C-alpha positions in Angstrom: -11.8 -13.3 -2.2 -13.1 -13.5 -5.5 -15.9 -11.4 -4.9 -13.6 -8.5 -3.8 -11.4 -9.0 -6.6 -14.0 -8.4 -8.8 -15.2 -5.4 -7.2 -11.7 -4.0 -7.1 -11.3 -4.4 -10.9 -14.4 -2.7 -11.6 -13.8 0.0 -8.8 -10.2 1.3 -9.2 -11.0 3.3 -12.3 -13.7 5.1 -10.3 -11.2 5.3 -7.4 -9.4 8.4 -9.5 -12.4 10.6 -9.0 -12.2 10.2 -5.2 -10.4 11.1 -2.3 -8.3 8.7 -0.8 -5.0 7.8 1.0 -2.3 5.5 1.2 -0.3 4.9 4.4 3.0 3.0 4.8 4.0 1.9 8.1 7.3 0.6 9.5 7.2 -1.0 12.9 10.6 -1.5 14.4 11.7 -3.4 17.3 15.0 -3.4 19.4 16.1 -6.8 17.8 15.9 -5.3 14.3 12.4 -7.2 13.5 9.2 -5.6 13.1 6.2 -5.1 10.8 5.9 -3.4 7.5 2.2 -2.3 6.8 0.8 -0.6 3.4 -2.8 0.4 3.5 -5.2 1.7 0.8 -8.0 3.9 2.5 -10.9 3.7 -0.4 -13.5 4.4 1.6 -14.7 7.5 -0.7 -15.9 4.8 -2.7 -18.5 3.9 -0.1 -20.6 7.4 -0.5 -24.1 7.3 -1.6 -23.4 8.5 -5.1 -20.6 5.3 -5.5 -23.1 3.0 -4.3 -26.0 4.0 -6.8 -23.1 3.9 -9.4 -22.4 0.4 -8.5 -26.1 -0.9 -8.1 -26.5 0.2 -11.3 -24.0 -1.5 -12.6 -25.2 -4.7 -10.9 -28.5 -4.5 -12.1 -26.9 -4.6 -15.7 -24.9 -7.6 -14.7 -21.4 -5.6 -14.8 -20.4 -5.7 -11.3 -21.6 -6.7 -7.9 -23.5 -4.2 -5.7 -22.1 -3.0 -2.4 -25.1 -3.0 -0.7 -25.1 -5.2 2.5 -21.3 -6.2 2.3 -19.8 -6.6 5.5 -16.0 -8.0 4.9 -13.3 -8.2 7.6 -10.8 -10.9 7.0 -7.1 -11.5 7.0 -5.6 -13.6 4.0 -2.2 -15.1 4.1 -0.3 -15.3 0.8 0.9 -19.0 1.9 -2.6 -20.3 1.9 -4.0 -18.3 -1.2 -1.2 -18.5 -3.4 0.9 -21.4 -2.4 2.2 -22.2 -6.2 3.5 -18.6 -6.7 5.3 -18.5 -3.3 7.0 -22.2 -3.9 8.6 -20.9 -7.0 10.3 -18.0 -5.1 14.0 -18.1 -4.4 13.0 -17.3 -0.6 9.4 -18.5 0.0 9.8 -18.1 3.7 9.7 -14.2 3.9 6.0 -14.6 1.9 5.0 -17.3 4.2 4.9 -14.4 6.6 3.0 -11.7 4.5 -0.7 -11.3 4.3 -3.5 -9.2 3.2 -6.3 -7.6 5.1 -9.8 -6.7 3.5 -12.2 -4.4 5.4 -15.5 -3.6 3.6 -18.4 -2.1 5.6 -21.8 -0.7 3.5 -22.8 0.2 7.3 -19.6 2.1 8.0 -19.0 3.3 4.6 -15.7 1.6 4.9 -13.6 0.2 2.4 -9.5 -0.6 3.5 -7.1 -3.0 2.0 -3.9 -3.7 3.4 -0.6 -5.6 2.7 1.8 -6.3 5.3 4.9 -8.4 6.4 6.1 -9.5 9.6 9.9 -9.4 9.1 13.0 -10.9 10.6 15.3 -7.9 9.3 14.4 -4.8 7.3 16.1 -6.2 4.0 13.2 -8.6 3.8 10.9 -5.5 2.9 12.8 -5.0 0.1 12.1 -8.6 -1.3 8.4 -8.1 -0.1 8.3 -5.3 -2.3 10.2 -6.6 -5.1 7.8 -9.7 -5.5 4.5 -8.5 -4.5 3.2 -8.3 -8.0 4.1 -11.6 -8.7 2.6 -13.4 -5.6 -0.5 -11.0 -5.6 -1.3 -11.6 -9.4 -2.6 -9.3 -11.7 -6.2 -9.6 -10.6 -5.8 -7.1 -7.7 -4.2 -4.4 -10.0 -7.3 -3.2 -11.4 -5.8 -2.5 -15.2 -3.7 0.3 -16.1 -5.4 2.8 -13.9 -4.7 0.7 -10.8 -1.1 -0.2 -11.3 -0.1 2.8 -9.2 -1.9 1.4 -6.2 -0.4 -1.8 -5.6 3.2 -0.9 -4.4 6.6 -2.7 -5.9 10.2 -1.7 -6.3 13.1 -2.4 -8.5 15.7 -1.0 -5.9 18.4 -3.1 -4.9 17.8 -1.8 -1.5 15.4 0.2 0.2 16.1 0.2 3.9 19.3 -0.2 5.9 19.5 -0.6 9.5 22.9 -0.1 11.4 22.7 0.1 15.1 20.3 3.0 15.9 20.3 4.5 12.7 17.6 3.6 9.8 17.9 4.6 6.6 15.4 5.3 3.6 17.4 4.5 0.4 14.6 4.4 -2.2 10.6 4.4 -2.5 8.3 2.0 -3.7 7.6 2.4 -7.8 4.4 4.4 -8.3 2.9 4.9 -11.3 5.6 3.7 -13.3 3.8 1.6 -15.7 0.9 3.6 -16.2 0.8 5.3 -19.5 1.0 9.0 -20.4 -2.9 9.3 -21.3 -4.0 7.6 -17.9 -1.4 9.8 -16.1 -3.2 13.0 -17.6 -6.5 11.7 -16.4 -5.1 11.0 -12.7 -3.6 14.4 -12.6 -7.3 15.9 -13.1 -8.6 13.8 -9.9 -5.7 13.2 -7.6 -4.5 16.5 -6.4 -5.5 15.7 -2.6 -4.4 12.2 -2.8 -1.8 11.5 -0.2 1.1 9.3 0.5 2.4 9.0 4.2 5.0 7.1 5.7 5.2 6.8 9.4 8.1 5.2 10.9 7.8 3.5 14.4 11.0 3.2 16.2 11.8 1.5 19.2 13.5 4.4 21.2 12.9 8.2 21.1 14.3 9.9 17.8 16.8 12.1 18.2 17.6 13.5 14.6 16.5 12.9 11.2 17.7 14.1 7.4 14.3 13.3 5.9 13.1 16.5 4.2 9.4 17.4 5.7 9.7 14.9 8.2 7.9 15.6 11.6 9.3 13.9 14.8 6.8 12.7 17.4 8.3 11.1 20.5 9.2 7.6 18.9 7.7 8.3 15.3 8.7 9.8 12.4 5.7 11.1 9.8 6.4 12.2 6.5 3.6 13.4 4.1 3.8 13.4 0.4 1.8 14.2 -2.8 0.8 11.0 -4.2 0.4 12.2 -7.8 4.2 13.9 -7.6 5.4 10.5 -6.4 3.6 8.9 -9.5 5.0 11.6 -11.9 8.6 10.4 -10.7 9.5 13.6 -8.4 12.0 12.9 -5.9 10.4 11.3 -2.5 11.3 11.9 0.7 14.5 10.0 1.5 17.2 10.1 4.3 18.2 8.3 7.8 16.5 8.6 11.1 18.6 8.3 14.5 17.0 7.1 18.0 17.9 6.1 21.1 16.7 3.7 23.9 
């Protein structure tokens, strides 16, 4: 865990010179329970040029080399950050929250995922509002990395009534990045995407979310990450589904 945190702090500024993807997924069950996943795919950092850069930094004692790194682990916040969770007013939610780390030199893979097994969609709101408190600043990678760790100040992001799921707000992306860093990000992030996939318990009948693509029981919405970080309106709306 500590080795990964150190690598992430060093690598995050480099991330913005590479292609990467962020995927948000909601798996909703018939009883209203489900799983929320937020995945950052940084595998572009595992190409040869980045490995050579990290090897050079490691030789100078500034970072760990990625050579031979093979990590595939799931970390539950209840085990890694018990004190932070105990201080929350709803600690039971974060006892079901986790972080998954996958790093492979052999497969050129680097993926970080945050997740929550929720009892109702309202718990996603609480999860996003308090994730930065529980995970701590070590995983944010400084000013340039703040846009990667999702947070939310919205009172409500999701609402479920019957067979209608409504998206009321989106996570805060890049809200704390200063203007100078944002200008730098703009040069490198033209192709970066933020994709949300809603996995519903029944076939989707209709949706009002702009640009949404219906695929049976799933709804897929793809946005420009740079646009979201610049504060442009994110796709919101409702989804009606059947049995």
